mmCIF file as Biopython writes it, N, C-alpha, C and O atoms, coordinates in Angstrom:
data_model
#
loop_
_atom_site.group_PDB
_atom_site.id
_atom_site.type_symbol
_atom_site.label_atom_id
_atom_site.label_alt_id
_atom_site.label_comp_id
_atom_site.label_asym_id
_atom_site.label_entity_id
_atom_site.label_seq_id
_atom_site.pdbx_PDB_ins_code
_atom_site.Cartn_x
_atom_site.Cartn_y
_atom_site.Cartn_z
_atom_site.occupancy
_atom_site.B_iso_or_equiv
_atom_site.auth_seq_id
_atom_site.auth_asym_id
_atom_site.pdbx_PDB_model_num
ATOM 1   N N  . UNK A ? 1  ? 69.621 44.267 -182.019 1.0 0.0 1  A 1 
ATOM 2   C CA . UNK A ? 1  ? 68.784 45.006 -181.352 1.0 0.0 1  A 1 
ATOM 3   C C  . UNK A ? 1  ? 68.527 44.749 -179.988 1.0 0.0 1  A 1 
ATOM 4   O O  . UNK A ? 1  ? 67.803 43.814 -179.645 1.0 0.0 1  A 1 
ATOM 5   N N  . UNK A ? 2  ? 69.299 45.836 -178.850 1.0 0.0 2  A 1 
ATOM 6   C CA . UNK A ? 2  ? 69.412 46.379 -177.547 1.0 0.0 2  A 1 
ATOM 7   C C  . UNK A ? 2  ? 67.965 46.459 -176.895 1.0 0.0 2  A 1 
ATOM 8   O O  . UNK A ? 2  ? 66.956 46.982 -177.368 1.0 0.0 2  A 1 
ATOM 9   N N  . UNK A ? 3  ? 68.181 45.601 -175.314 1.0 0.0 3  A 1 
ATOM 10  C CA . UNK A ? 3  ? 66.990 46.025 -174.550 1.0 0.0 3  A 1 
ATOM 11  C C  . UNK A ? 3  ? 66.822 47.828 -174.723 1.0 0.0 3  A 1 
ATOM 12  O O  . UNK A ? 3  ? 65.724 48.298 -175.021 1.0 0.0 3  A 1 
ATOM 13  N N  . UNK A ? 4  ? 67.854 48.589 -174.530 1.0 0.0 4  A 1 
ATOM 14  C CA . UNK A ? 4  ? 67.360 50.407 -174.574 1.0 0.0 4  A 1 
ATOM 15  C C  . UNK A ? 4  ? 67.167 50.825 -175.675 1.0 0.0 4  A 1 
ATOM 16  O O  . UNK A ? 4  ? 66.897 52.022 -175.780 1.0 0.0 4  A 1 
ATOM 17  N N  . UNK A ? 5  ? 67.239 49.952 -176.929 1.0 0.0 5  A 1 
ATOM 18  C CA . UNK A ? 5  ? 66.790 50.322 -177.936 1.0 0.0 5  A 1 
ATOM 19  C C  . UNK A ? 5  ? 65.582 49.688 -178.091 1.0 0.0 5  A 1 
ATOM 20  O O  . UNK A ? 5  ? 65.081 50.322 -179.019 1.0 0.0 5  A 1 
ATOM 21  N N  . UNK A ? 6  ? 64.853 48.900 -177.796 1.0 0.0 6  A 1 
ATOM 22  C CA . UNK A ? 6  ? 63.622 48.379 -178.000 1.0 0.0 6  A 1 
ATOM 23  C C  . UNK A ? 6  ? 62.734 49.203 -176.718 1.0 0.0 6  A 1 
ATOM 24  O O  . UNK A ? 6  ? 61.517 49.263 -176.892 1.0 0.0 6  A 1 
ATOM 25  N N  . UNK A ? 7  ? 63.286 49.817 -175.482 1.0 0.0 7  A 1 
ATOM 26  C CA . UNK A ? 7  ? 62.236 50.386 -175.394 1.0 0.0 7  A 1 
ATOM 27  C C  . UNK A ? 7  ? 62.377 51.684 -175.495 1.0 0.0 7  A 1 
ATOM 28  O O  . UNK A ? 7  ? 61.493 52.262 -174.863 1.0 0.0 7  A 1 
ATOM 29  N N  . UNK A ? 8  ? 63.445 52.712 -176.260 1.0 0.0 8  A 1 
ATOM 30  C CA . UNK A ? 8  ? 62.989 53.547 -176.864 1.0 0.0 8  A 1 
ATOM 31  C C  . UNK A ? 8  ? 61.893 53.789 -178.112 1.0 0.0 8  A 1 
ATOM 32  O O  . UNK A ? 8  ? 61.108 54.737 -178.129 1.0 0.0 8  A 1 
ATOM 33  N N  . UNK A ? 9  ? 61.998 52.607 -179.306 1.0 0.0 9  A 1 
ATOM 34  C CA . UNK A ? 9  ? 60.943 52.130 -179.920 1.0 0.0 9  A 1 
ATOM 35  C C  . UNK A ? 9  ? 59.559 52.118 -179.242 1.0 0.0 9  A 1 
ATOM 36  O O  . UNK A ? 9  ? 58.607 52.785 -179.647 1.0 0.0 9  A 1 
ATOM 37  N N  . UNK A ? 10 ? 59.533 51.181 -178.017 1.0 0.0 10 A 1 
ATOM 38  C CA . UNK A ? 10 ? 57.977 51.299 -177.490 1.0 0.0 10 A 1 
ATOM 39  C C  . UNK A ? 10 ? 57.707 52.583 -177.275 1.0 0.0 10 A 1 
ATOM 40  O O  . UNK A ? 10 ? 56.654 53.031 -177.727 1.0 0.0 10 A 1 
ATOM 41  N N  . UNK A ? 11 ? 58.654 53.480 -176.500 1.0 0.0 11 A 1 
ATOM 42  C CA . UNK A ? 11 ? 58.137 54.661 -176.115 1.0 0.0 11 A 1 
ATOM 43  C C  . UNK A ? 11 ? 57.601 55.670 -177.575 1.0 0.0 11 A 1 
ATOM 44  O O  . UNK A ? 11 ? 56.514 56.228 -177.722 1.0 0.0 11 A 1 
ATOM 45  N N  . UNK A ? 12 ? 58.566 55.652 -178.346 1.0 0.0 12 A 1 
ATOM 46  C CA . UNK A ? 12 ? 58.194 56.700 -179.510 1.0 0.0 12 A 1 
ATOM 47  C C  . UNK A ? 12 ? 56.882 56.183 -180.373 1.0 0.0 12 A 1 
ATOM 48  O O  . UNK A ? 12 ? 56.416 56.890 -181.266 1.0 0.0 12 A 1 
ATOM 49  N N  . UNK A ? 13 ? 56.348 54.946 -180.049 1.0 0.0 13 A 1 
ATOM 50  C CA . UNK A ? 13 ? 55.277 54.457 -180.658 1.0 0.0 13 A 1 
ATOM 51  C C  . UNK A ? 13 ? 54.279 54.541 -179.897 1.0 0.0 13 A 1 
ATOM 52  O O  . UNK A ? 13 ? 53.213 54.607 -180.509 1.0 0.0 13 A 1 
ATOM 53  N N  . UNK A ? 14 ? 54.171 54.578 -178.159 1.0 0.0 14 A 1 
ATOM 54  C CA . UNK A ? 14 ? 53.375 55.276 -177.181 1.0 0.0 14 A 1 
ATOM 55  C C  . UNK A ? 14 ? 53.021 56.778 -177.942 1.0 0.0 14 A 1 
ATOM 56  O O  . UNK A ? 14 ? 51.874 56.968 -178.347 1.0 0.0 14 A 1 
ATOM 57  N N  . UNK A ? 15 ? 54.162 57.913 -178.123 1.0 0.0 15 A 1 
ATOM 58  C CA . UNK A ? 15 ? 54.307 59.079 -178.786 1.0 0.0 15 A 1 
ATOM 59  C C  . UNK A ? 15 ? 53.101 58.989 -179.631 1.0 0.0 15 A 1 
ATOM 60  O O  . UNK A ? 15 ? 52.073 59.623 -179.389 1.0 0.0 15 A 1 
ATOM 61  N N  . UNK A ? 16 ? 53.291 57.974 -180.890 1.0 0.0 16 A 1 
ATOM 62  C CA . UNK A ? 16 ? 52.164 57.754 -181.647 1.0 0.0 16 A 1 
ATOM 63  C C  . UNK A ? 16 ? 50.683 57.483 -181.399 1.0 0.0 16 A 1 
ATOM 64  O O  . UNK A ? 16 ? 49.719 58.129 -181.808 1.0 0.0 16 A 1 
ATOM 65  N N  . UNK A ? 17 ? 50.704 56.725 -180.874 1.0 0.0 17 A 1 
ATOM 66  C CA . UNK A ? 17 ? 49.684 56.520 -180.171 1.0 0.0 17 A 1 
ATOM 67  C C  . UNK A ? 17 ? 48.919 57.741 -179.489 1.0 0.0 17 A 1 
ATOM 68  O O  . UNK A ? 17 ? 47.800 58.135 -179.818 1.0 0.0 17 A 1 
ATOM 69  N N  . UNK A ? 18 ? 49.549 58.155 -178.699 1.0 0.0 18 A 1 
ATOM 70  C CA . UNK A ? 18 ? 49.118 59.467 -178.028 1.0 0.0 18 A 1 
ATOM 71  C C  . UNK A ? 18 ? 47.827 60.213 -179.057 1.0 0.0 18 A 1 
ATOM 72  O O  . UNK A ? 18 ? 46.635 60.483 -178.905 1.0 0.0 18 A 1 
ATOM 73  N N  . UNK A ? 19 ? 48.984 60.365 -180.299 1.0 0.0 19 A 1 
ATOM 74  C CA . UNK A ? 19 ? 48.745 61.508 -181.742 1.0 0.0 19 A 1 
ATOM 75  C C  . UNK A ? 19 ? 47.383 61.048 -182.008 1.0 0.0 19 A 1 
ATOM 76  O O  . UNK A ? 19 ? 46.528 61.933 -182.042 1.0 0.0 19 A 1 
ATOM 77  N N  . UNK A ? 20 ? 46.886 59.443 -182.268 1.0 0.0 20 A 1 
ATOM 78  C CA . UNK A ? 20 ? 46.253 58.976 -182.572 1.0 0.0 20 A 1 
ATOM 79  C C  . UNK A ? 20 ? 44.571 58.676 -181.819 1.0 0.0 20 A 1 
ATOM 80  O O  . UNK A ? 20 ? 43.487 58.471 -182.365 1.0 0.0 20 A 1 
ATOM 81  N N  . UNK A ? 21 ? 44.908 58.754 -180.553 1.0 0.0 21 A 1 
ATOM 82  C CA . UNK A ? 21 ? 43.821 58.891 -179.997 1.0 0.0 21 A 1 
ATOM 83  C C  . UNK A ? 21 ? 43.117 60.400 -179.286 1.0 0.0 21 A 1 
ATOM 84  O O  . UNK A ? 21 ? 42.034 60.612 -178.742 1.0 0.0 21 A 1 
ATOM 85  N N  . UNK A ? 22 ? 44.247 61.239 -179.577 1.0 0.0 22 A 1 
ATOM 86  C CA . UNK A ? 22 ? 43.970 62.281 -179.867 1.0 0.0 22 A 1 
ATOM 87  C C  . UNK A ? 22 ? 43.026 62.341 -181.168 1.0 0.0 22 A 1 
ATOM 88  O O  . UNK A ? 22 ? 41.872 62.752 -181.054 1.0 0.0 22 A 1 
ATOM 89  N N  . UNK A ? 23 ? 43.478 61.974 -182.253 1.0 0.0 23 A 1 
ATOM 90  C CA . UNK A ? 23 ? 42.327 61.873 -183.580 1.0 0.0 23 A 1 
ATOM 91  C C  . UNK A ? 23 ? 41.514 61.487 -183.610 1.0 0.0 23 A 1 
ATOM 92  O O  . UNK A ? 23 ? 40.670 62.051 -184.307 1.0 0.0 23 A 1 
ATOM 93  N N  . UNK A ? 24 ? 41.061 59.997 -182.744 1.0 0.0 24 A 1 
ATOM 94  C CA . UNK A ? 24 ? 39.829 59.797 -182.444 1.0 0.0 24 A 1 
ATOM 95  C C  . UNK A ? 24 ? 38.885 60.235 -181.974 1.0 0.0 24 A 1 
ATOM 96  O O  . UNK A ? 24 ? 37.737 60.016 -182.361 1.0 0.0 24 A 1 
ATOM 97  N N  . UNK A ? 25 ? 39.351 61.217 -180.675 1.0 0.0 25 A 1 
ATOM 98  C CA . UNK A ? 25 ? 38.438 62.299 -180.250 1.0 0.0 25 A 1 
ATOM 99  C C  . UNK A ? 25 ? 38.273 63.198 -180.703 1.0 0.0 25 A 1 
ATOM 100 O O  . UNK A ? 25 ? 37.059 63.383 -180.617 1.0 0.0 25 A 1 
ATOM 101 N N  . UNK A ? 26 ? 38.808 64.164 -181.297 1.0 0.0 26 A 1 
ATOM 102 C CA . UNK A ? 26 ? 38.823 65.451 -182.471 1.0 0.0 26 A 1 
ATOM 103 C C  . UNK A ? 26 ? 37.618 64.797 -183.407 1.0 0.0 26 A 1 
ATOM 104 O O  . UNK A ? 26 ? 36.604 65.489 -183.487 1.0 0.0 26 A 1 
ATOM 105 N N  . UNK A ? 27 ? 37.622 63.661 -184.053 1.0 0.0 27 A 1 
ATOM 106 C CA . UNK A ? 27 ? 36.967 63.092 -184.888 1.0 0.0 27 A 1 
ATOM 107 C C  . UNK A ? 27 ? 35.758 62.594 -184.642 1.0 0.0 27 A 1 
ATOM 108 O O  . UNK A ? 27 ? 34.959 62.242 -185.510 1.0 0.0 27 A 1 
ATOM 109 N N  . UNK A ? 28 ? 35.524 62.534 -183.011 1.0 0.0 28 A 1 
ATOM 110 C CA . UNK A ? 28 ? 34.296 62.247 -182.638 1.0 0.0 28 A 1 
ATOM 111 C C  . UNK A ? 28 ? 34.444 60.451 -182.800 1.0 0.0 28 A 1 
ATOM 112 O O  . UNK A ? 28 ? 33.382 59.848 -182.640 1.0 0.0 28 A 1 
ATOM 113 N N  . UNK A ? 29 ? 35.232 59.911 -182.993 1.0 0.0 29 A 1 
ATOM 114 C CA . UNK A ? 29 ? 34.583 58.470 -183.169 1.0 0.0 29 A 1 
ATOM 115 C C  . UNK A ? 29 ? 34.776 57.556 -181.545 1.0 0.0 29 A 1 
ATOM 116 O O  . UNK A ? 29 ? 34.549 56.402 -181.184 1.0 0.0 29 A 1 
ATOM 117 N N  . UNK A ? 30 ? 35.213 58.569 -181.006 1.0 0.0 30 A 1 
ATOM 118 C CA . UNK A ? 30 ? 35.099 57.997 -179.412 1.0 0.0 30 A 1 
ATOM 119 C C  . UNK A ? 30 ? 34.398 59.090 -178.831 1.0 0.0 30 A 1 
ATOM 120 O O  . UNK A ? 30 ? 34.241 60.213 -179.309 1.0 0.0 30 A 1 
ATOM 121 N N  . UNK A ? 31 ? 33.934 58.570 -177.587 1.0 0.0 31 A 1 
ATOM 122 C CA . UNK A ? 31 ? 33.629 59.621 -176.995 1.0 0.0 31 A 1 
ATOM 123 C C  . UNK A ? 31 ? 34.519 60.078 -175.435 1.0 0.0 31 A 1 
ATOM 124 O O  . UNK A ? 31 ? 35.399 59.319 -175.028 1.0 0.0 31 A 1 
ATOM 125 N N  . UNK A ? 32 ? 34.247 61.094 -174.826 1.0 0.0 32 A 1 
ATOM 126 C CA . UNK A ? 32 ? 34.953 61.169 -173.494 1.0 0.0 32 A 1 
ATOM 127 C C  . UNK A ? 32 ? 35.115 60.386 -172.272 1.0 0.0 32 A 1 
ATOM 128 O O  . UNK A ? 32 ? 35.810 60.724 -171.314 1.0 0.0 32 A 1 
ATOM 129 N N  . UNK A ? 33 ? 34.584 59.564 -172.349 1.0 0.0 33 A 1 
ATOM 130 C CA . UNK A ? 33 ? 34.869 58.771 -171.824 1.0 0.0 33 A 1 
ATOM 131 C C  . UNK A ? 33 ? 36.044 57.529 -171.855 1.0 0.0 33 A 1 
ATOM 132 O O  . UNK A ? 33 ? 36.774 57.123 -170.950 1.0 0.0 33 A 1 
ATOM 133 N N  . UNK A ? 34 ? 35.913 57.088 -173.320 1.0 0.0 34 A 1 
ATOM 134 C CA . UNK A ? 34 ? 36.886 56.439 -173.758 1.0 0.0 34 A 1 
ATOM 135 C C  . UNK A ? 34 ? 38.222 57.192 -173.756 1.0 0.0 34 A 1 
ATOM 136 O O  . UNK A ? 34 ? 39.346 56.749 -173.521 1.0 0.0 34 A 1 
ATOM 137 N N  . UNK A ? 35 ? 37.883 58.277 -174.034 1.0 0.0 35 A 1 
ATOM 138 C CA . UNK A ? 35 ? 39.419 59.558 -174.335 1.0 0.0 35 A 1 
ATOM 139 C C  . UNK A ? 35 ? 40.036 58.997 -172.853 1.0 0.0 35 A 1 
ATOM 140 O O  . UNK A ? 35 ? 41.114 58.454 -172.611 1.0 0.0 35 A 1 
ATOM 141 N N  . UNK A ? 36 ? 39.002 59.323 -172.043 1.0 0.0 36 A 1 
ATOM 142 C CA . UNK A ? 36 ? 40.009 59.588 -170.855 1.0 0.0 36 A 1 
ATOM 143 C C  . UNK A ? 36 ? 40.720 58.389 -170.130 1.0 0.0 36 A 1 
ATOM 144 O O  . UNK A ? 36 ? 41.721 58.560 -169.434 1.0 0.0 36 A 1 
ATOM 145 N N  . UNK A ? 37 ? 40.236 57.375 -170.305 1.0 0.0 37 A 1 
ATOM 146 C CA . UNK A ? 37 ? 40.438 56.053 -169.904 1.0 0.0 37 A 1 
ATOM 147 C C  . UNK A ? 37 ? 41.204 55.850 -170.909 1.0 0.0 37 A 1 
ATOM 148 O O  . UNK A ? 37 ? 42.304 55.836 -170.359 1.0 0.0 37 A 1 
ATOM 149 N N  . UNK A ? 38 ? 41.436 55.639 -172.279 1.0 0.0 38 A 1 
ATOM 150 C CA . UNK A ? 38 ? 42.624 56.074 -172.748 1.0 0.0 38 A 1 
ATOM 151 C C  . UNK A ? 38 ? 43.875 56.324 -172.720 1.0 0.0 38 A 1 
ATOM 152 O O  . UNK A ? 38 ? 44.881 55.628 -172.857 1.0 0.0 38 A 1 
ATOM 153 N N  . UNK A ? 39 ? 43.626 57.737 -172.465 1.0 0.0 39 A 1 
ATOM 154 C CA . UNK A ? 39 ? 44.822 58.643 -172.154 1.0 0.0 39 A 1 
ATOM 155 C C  . UNK A ? 39 ? 45.604 58.215 -170.767 1.0 0.0 39 A 1 
ATOM 156 O O  . UNK A ? 39 ? 46.750 58.472 -170.397 1.0 0.0 39 A 1 
ATOM 157 N N  . UNK A ? 40 ? 44.616 57.512 -170.183 1.0 0.0 40 A 1 
ATOM 158 C CA . UNK A ? 40 ? 45.067 57.671 -168.243 1.0 0.0 40 A 1 
ATOM 159 C C  . UNK A ? 40 ? 45.613 56.213 -169.053 1.0 0.0 40 A 1 
ATOM 160 O O  . UNK A ? 40 ? 46.827 56.264 -169.254 1.0 0.0 40 A 1 
ATOM 161 N N  . UNK A ? 41 ? 45.120 55.249 -169.431 1.0 0.0 41 A 1 
ATOM 162 C CA . UNK A ? 41 ? 46.183 53.793 -169.423 1.0 0.0 41 A 1 
ATOM 163 C C  . UNK A ? 41 ? 47.711 54.192 -170.155 1.0 0.0 41 A 1 
ATOM 164 O O  . UNK A ? 41 ? 48.713 53.623 -169.722 1.0 0.0 41 A 1 
ATOM 165 N N  . UNK A ? 42 ? 47.836 55.200 -171.288 1.0 0.0 42 A 1 
ATOM 166 C CA . UNK A ? 42 ? 49.008 55.647 -172.101 1.0 0.0 42 A 1 
ATOM 167 C C  . UNK A ? 42 ? 49.517 56.282 -171.391 1.0 0.0 42 A 1 
ATOM 168 O O  . UNK A ? 42 ? 50.673 55.859 -171.399 1.0 0.0 42 A 1 
ATOM 169 N N  . UNK A ? 43 ? 49.444 57.268 -170.556 1.0 0.0 43 A 1 
ATOM 170 C CA . UNK A ? 43 ? 50.135 57.714 -169.424 1.0 0.0 43 A 1 
ATOM 171 C C  . UNK A ? 43 ? 50.588 56.597 -168.613 1.0 0.0 43 A 1 
ATOM 172 O O  . UNK A ? 43 ? 51.811 56.511 -168.498 1.0 0.0 43 A 1 
ATOM 173 N N  . UNK A ? 44 ? 50.012 55.885 -168.134 1.0 0.0 44 A 1 
ATOM 174 C CA . UNK A ? 44 ? 50.736 54.826 -167.059 1.0 0.0 44 A 1 
ATOM 175 C C  . UNK A ? 44 ? 52.021 54.308 -167.735 1.0 0.0 44 A 1 
ATOM 176 O O  . UNK A ? 44 ? 53.173 54.275 -167.302 1.0 0.0 44 A 1 
ATOM 177 N N  . UNK A ? 45 ? 51.330 53.776 -169.318 1.0 0.0 45 A 1 
ATOM 178 C CA . UNK A ? 45 ? 52.604 53.151 -170.103 1.0 0.0 45 A 1 
ATOM 179 C C  . UNK A ? 45 ? 53.488 53.830 -170.223 1.0 0.0 45 A 1 
ATOM 180 O O  . UNK A ? 45 ? 54.551 53.210 -170.197 1.0 0.0 45 A 1 
ATOM 181 N N  . UNK A ? 46 ? 53.590 55.001 -170.366 1.0 0.0 46 A 1 
ATOM 182 C CA . UNK A ? 46 ? 54.823 56.263 -170.599 1.0 0.0 46 A 1 
ATOM 183 C C  . UNK A ? 46 ? 55.733 56.297 -169.093 1.0 0.0 46 A 1 
ATOM 184 O O  . UNK A ? 46 ? 56.832 55.807 -168.835 1.0 0.0 46 A 1 
ATOM 185 N N  . UNK A ? 47 ? 55.132 56.796 -168.554 1.0 0.0 47 A 1 
ATOM 186 C CA . UNK A ? 47 ? 55.502 57.043 -167.651 1.0 0.0 47 A 1 
ATOM 187 C C  . UNK A ? 47 ? 56.322 55.367 -166.986 1.0 0.0 47 A 1 
ATOM 188 O O  . UNK A ? 47 ? 57.208 55.302 -166.134 1.0 0.0 47 A 1 
ATOM 189 N N  . UNK A ? 48 ? 55.834 54.507 -167.523 1.0 0.0 48 A 1 
ATOM 190 C CA . UNK A ? 48 ? 56.217 53.179 -167.042 1.0 0.0 48 A 1 
ATOM 191 C C  . UNK A ? 48 ? 57.542 52.822 -167.636 1.0 0.0 48 A 1 
ATOM 192 O O  . UNK A ? 48 ? 58.530 52.407 -167.031 1.0 0.0 48 A 1 
ATOM 193 N N  . UNK A ? 49 ? 57.395 53.069 -169.028 1.0 0.0 49 A 1 
ATOM 194 C CA . UNK A ? 49 ? 58.647 53.039 -169.944 1.0 0.0 49 A 1 
ATOM 195 C C  . UNK A ? 49 ? 59.785 53.935 -169.846 1.0 0.0 49 A 1 
ATOM 196 O O  . UNK A ? 49 ? 60.879 53.612 -170.307 1.0 0.0 49 A 1 
ATOM 197 N N  . UNK A ? 50 ? 59.532 55.315 -169.128 1.0 0.0 50 A 1 
ATOM 198 C CA . UNK A ? 50 ? 60.520 56.323 -168.967 1.0 0.0 50 A 1 
ATOM 199 C C  . UNK A ? 50 ? 61.218 55.969 -167.767 1.0 0.0 50 A 1 
ATOM 200 O O  . UNK A ? 50 ? 62.427 56.174 -167.652 1.0 0.0 50 A 1 
ATOM 201 N N  . UNK A ? 51 ? 60.610 55.515 -166.983 1.0 0.0 51 A 1 
ATOM 202 C CA . UNK A ? 51 ? 61.286 54.245 -165.376 1.0 0.0 51 A 1 
ATOM 203 C C  . UNK A ? 51 ? 62.307 53.476 -165.794 1.0 0.0 51 A 1 
ATOM 204 O O  . UNK A ? 51 ? 63.492 53.535 -165.463 1.0 0.0 51 A 1 
ATOM 205 N N  . UNK A ? 52 ? 61.637 52.576 -166.723 1.0 0.0 52 A 1 
ATOM 206 C CA . UNK A ? 52 ? 62.662 51.810 -167.101 1.0 0.0 52 A 1 
ATOM 207 C C  . UNK A ? 52 ? 63.702 51.816 -168.248 1.0 0.0 52 A 1 
ATOM 208 O O  . UNK A ? 52 ? 64.441 50.885 -168.567 1.0 0.0 52 A 1 
ATOM 209 N N  . UNK A ? 53 ? 63.595 53.321 -168.929 1.0 0.0 53 A 1 
ATOM 210 C CA . UNK A ? 53 ? 64.421 53.485 -169.667 1.0 0.0 53 A 1 
ATOM 211 C C  . UNK A ? 53 ? 65.903 53.953 -168.889 1.0 0.0 53 A 1 
ATOM 212 O O  . UNK A ? 53 ? 67.053 53.738 -169.272 1.0 0.0 53 A 1 
ATOM 213 N N  . UNK A ? 54 ? 65.383 54.734 -167.553 1.0 0.0 54 A 1 
ATOM 214 C CA . UNK A ? 54 ? 65.855 55.957 -166.730 1.0 0.0 54 A 1 
ATOM 215 C C  . UNK A ? 54 ? 67.004 54.801 -166.068 1.0 0.0 54 A 1 
ATOM 216 O O  . UNK A ? 54 ? 68.183 55.049 -165.815 1.0 0.0 54 A 1 
ATOM 217 N N  . UNK A ? 55 ? 66.485 53.833 -165.924 1.0 0.0 55 A 1 
ATOM 218 C CA . UNK A ? 55 ? 66.726 52.930 -164.540 1.0 0.0 55 A 1 
ATOM 219 C C  . UNK A ? 55 ? 67.880 51.922 -165.543 1.0 0.0 55 A 1 
ATOM 220 O O  . UNK A ? 55 ? 69.094 51.871 -165.346 1.0 0.0 55 A 1 
ATOM 221 N N  . UNK A ? 56 ? 67.217 51.269 -166.494 1.0 0.0 56 A 1 
ATOM 222 C CA . UNK A ? 56 ? 68.390 51.222 -167.092 1.0 0.0 56 A 1 
ATOM 223 C C  . UNK A ? 56 ? 69.936 51.496 -167.728 1.0 0.0 56 A 1 
ATOM 224 O O  . UNK A ? 56 ? 70.918 50.768 -167.872 1.0 0.0 56 A 1 
ATOM 225 N N  . UNK A ? 57 ? 69.628 53.042 -168.062 1.0 0.0 57 A 1 
ATOM 226 C CA . UNK A ? 57 ? 70.972 54.043 -168.348 1.0 0.0 57 A 1 
ATOM 227 C C  . UNK A ? 57 ? 71.415 54.133 -167.512 1.0 0.0 57 A 1 
ATOM 228 O O  . UNK A ? 57 ? 72.580 54.490 -167.688 1.0 0.0 57 A 1 
ATOM 229 N N  . UNK A ? 58 ? 71.067 53.960 -166.132 1.0 0.0 58 A 1 
ATOM 230 C CA . UNK A ? 58 ? 71.768 53.908 -164.746 1.0 0.0 58 A 1 
ATOM 231 C C  . UNK A ? 58 ? 72.511 52.760 -164.318 1.0 0.0 58 A 1 
ATOM 232 O O  . UNK A ? 58 ? 73.572 52.788 -163.694 1.0 0.0 58 A 1 
ATOM 233 N N  . UNK A ? 59 ? 71.826 51.664 -164.728 1.0 0.0 59 A 1 
ATOM 234 C CA . UNK A ? 59 ? 72.201 50.424 -164.699 1.0 0.0 59 A 1 
ATOM 235 C C  . UNK A ? 59 ? 73.846 50.406 -165.663 1.0 0.0 59 A 1 
ATOM 236 O O  . UNK A ? 59 ? 74.964 50.029 -165.312 1.0 0.0 59 A 1 
ATOM 237 N N  . UNK A ? 60 ? 73.559 50.739 -166.409 1.0 0.0 60 A 1 
ATOM 238 C CA . UNK A ? 60 ? 74.661 50.600 -167.726 1.0 0.0 60 A 1 
ATOM 239 C C  . UNK A ? 60 ? 75.636 51.539 -167.607 1.0 0.0 60 A 1 
ATOM 240 O O  . UNK A ? 60 ? 76.658 51.340 -168.264 1.0 0.0 60 A 1 
ATOM 241 N N  . UNK A ? 61 ? 75.559 52.705 -166.797 1.0 0.0 61 A 1 
ATOM 242 C CA . UNK A ? 61 ? 76.622 53.197 -165.979 1.0 0.0 61 A 1 
ATOM 243 C C  . UNK A ? 61 ? 77.362 52.818 -165.483 1.0 0.0 61 A 1 
ATOM 244 O O  . UNK A ? 61 ? 78.554 52.845 -165.789 1.0 0.0 61 A 1 
ATOM 245 N N  . UNK A ? 62 ? 76.577 52.079 -164.035 1.0 0.0 62 A 1 
ATOM 246 C CA . UNK A ? 62 ? 77.260 51.804 -162.943 1.0 0.0 62 A 1 
ATOM 247 C C  . UNK A ? 62 ? 78.459 50.403 -163.629 1.0 0.0 62 A 1 
ATOM 248 O O  . UNK A ? 62 ? 79.385 49.986 -162.932 1.0 0.0 62 A 1 
ATOM 249 N N  . UNK A ? 63 ? 78.235 49.965 -164.789 1.0 0.0 63 A 1 
ATOM 250 C CA . UNK A ? 63 ? 79.009 48.769 -164.970 1.0 0.0 63 A 1 
ATOM 251 C C  . UNK A ? 63 ? 80.427 49.145 -165.728 1.0 0.0 63 A 1 
ATOM 252 O O  . UNK A ? 63 ? 81.245 48.261 -165.983 1.0 0.0 63 A 1 
#
């Protein structure tokens, strides 16, 4: 399994995590403060994954 494939799986899993965080908040399992913190952390992770995926693709195109 290639590095790019693994990154795409991680991005998909992050999207699923986003769904579960929303569900936890809507079911009042977590409060607003926890929700905001988790969403912020997740957005940073997703942004990082997207940047690494784009950079990896660009590097593959140069070869």
